[in-house]
C-alpha positions as CSV (number, residue, x, y, z in Angstrom):
1,M,-7.2,-11.8,1.6
2,R,-9.8,-9.3,2.8
3,G,-9.6,-8.9,6.5
4,L,-6.1,-10.2,6.7
5,L,-3.1,-8.1,7.6
6,I,-0.3,-8.0,5.1
7,D,3.1,-9.3,6.4
8,R,5.3,-6.3,7.3
9,A,8.4,-8.2,5.9
10,L,7.0,-8.3,2.3
11,T,8.5,-6.2,-0.4
12,L,5.6,-4.5,-2.2
13,R,5.5,-2.0,-5.0
14,L,2.8,0.0,-6.8
15,H,1.6,-1.9,-9.8
16,P,3.1,-0.3,-13.0
17,Q,-0.4,0.3,-14.4
18,V,-1.6,2.2,-11.3
19,A,-1.7,6.0,-11.2
20,I,-1.9,8.0,-8.0
21,R,-3.8,11.3,-7.8
22,P,-3.2,13.0,-4.4
23,E,-6.3,14.7,-2.9
24,P,-6.8,16.6,0.4
25,F,-8.3,13.5,2.0
26,G,-5.5,11.2,0.9
27,A,-5.5,10.0,-2.8
28,L,-7.3,8.2,-5.6
29,L,-5.6,5.2,-7.2
30,Y,-6.6,4.1,-10.6
31,H,-5.6,0.8,-12.2
32,F,-5.6,1.1,-16.0
33,G,-5.5,-2.6,-16.5
34,T,-8.4,-3.6,-14.3
35,R,-10.2,-0.2,-14.3
36,K,-10.5,-0.3,-10.6
37,L,-10.5,2.8,-8.5
38,S,-9.3,2.8,-4.8
39,F,-9.4,5.6,-2.2
40,L,-6.6,6.2,0.3
41,K,-8.3,7.8,3.3
42,N,-5.4,9.7,4.7
43,R,-2.1,11.2,3.8
44,T,-0.1,8.7,5.9
45,I,-1.2,5.7,3.9
46,L,-0.5,7.8,0.8
47,A,3.1,8.4,2.1
48,V,3.5,4.7,2.7
49,V,2.3,3.6,-0.7
50,Q,4.4,6.3,-2.5
51,S,7.5,5.2,-0.6
52,L,7.3,1.4,-0.9
53,A,9.8,1.4,-3.8
54,D,12.3,3.2,-1.6
55,H,12.2,0.6,1.2
56,P,13.2,-3.0,1.4
57,D,9.9,-4.0,3.1
58,V,6.5,-2.8,4.2
59,G,7.7,-2.5,7.8
60,S,10.4,0.0,7.0
61,A,8.0,2.0,4.8
62,L,5.6,2.3,7.7
63,S,8.3,3.3,10.1
64,A,9.6,6.0,7.6
65,A,6.0,7.4,7.4
66,G,5.9,7.7,11.2
67,V,3.6,4.8,11.9
68,G,4.5,3.2,15.2
69,A,4.5,-0.5,15.9
70,G,1.3,-0.3,17.9
71,D,-0.5,1.6,15.2
72,E,0.4,-0.6,12.2
73,G,-2.8,-2.7,12.2
74,P,-5.0,-0.4,10.1
75,Y,-2.2,0.3,7.6
76,L,-1.3,-3.4,7.2
77,H,-5.0,-4.1,6.6
78,A,-5.2,-1.2,4.0
79,L,-2.1,-2.5,2.2
80,G,-3.6,-6.0,2.2
81,V,-6.7,-4.7,0.5
82,L,-4.6,-2.8,-2.1
83,A,-2.6,-6.0,-2.8
84,D,-5.8,-8.0,-3.0
85,S,-7.1,-5.6,-5.7
86,H,-3.8,-5.7,-7.5
87,M,-3.0,-2.1,-6.8
88,L,0.2,-3.3,-5.1
89,V,2.3,-6.2,-6.3
90,S,5.0,-8.3,-4.6
91,V,8.5,-7.8,-5.8
92,N,10.0,-11.1,-4.7
93,G,7.2,-13.4,-5.7
94,E,5.9,-13.8,-2.1
95,A,2.1,-14.1,-1.8
96,P,0.8,-10.8,-0.4
């Protein structure tokens, strides 16, 4: 999946074993099951990740965080990397 953009129509959630620690630069994510650590490099991607459970799909979470359609690419890529590392999981059984 690395290098691929996540589909904005997917329904993703934070994995139940992942903890978020907000930081001035964005956040740290720690997966207690895999012991992986990920960095979120800005507060916008943090807002998107934190709000995924409040939205029916990735696209609406991006819109709610103020990410315009022309600016989605880097965020869709970041979400794809997080899904690939099992920080995010699909709710509906779709392949992320």
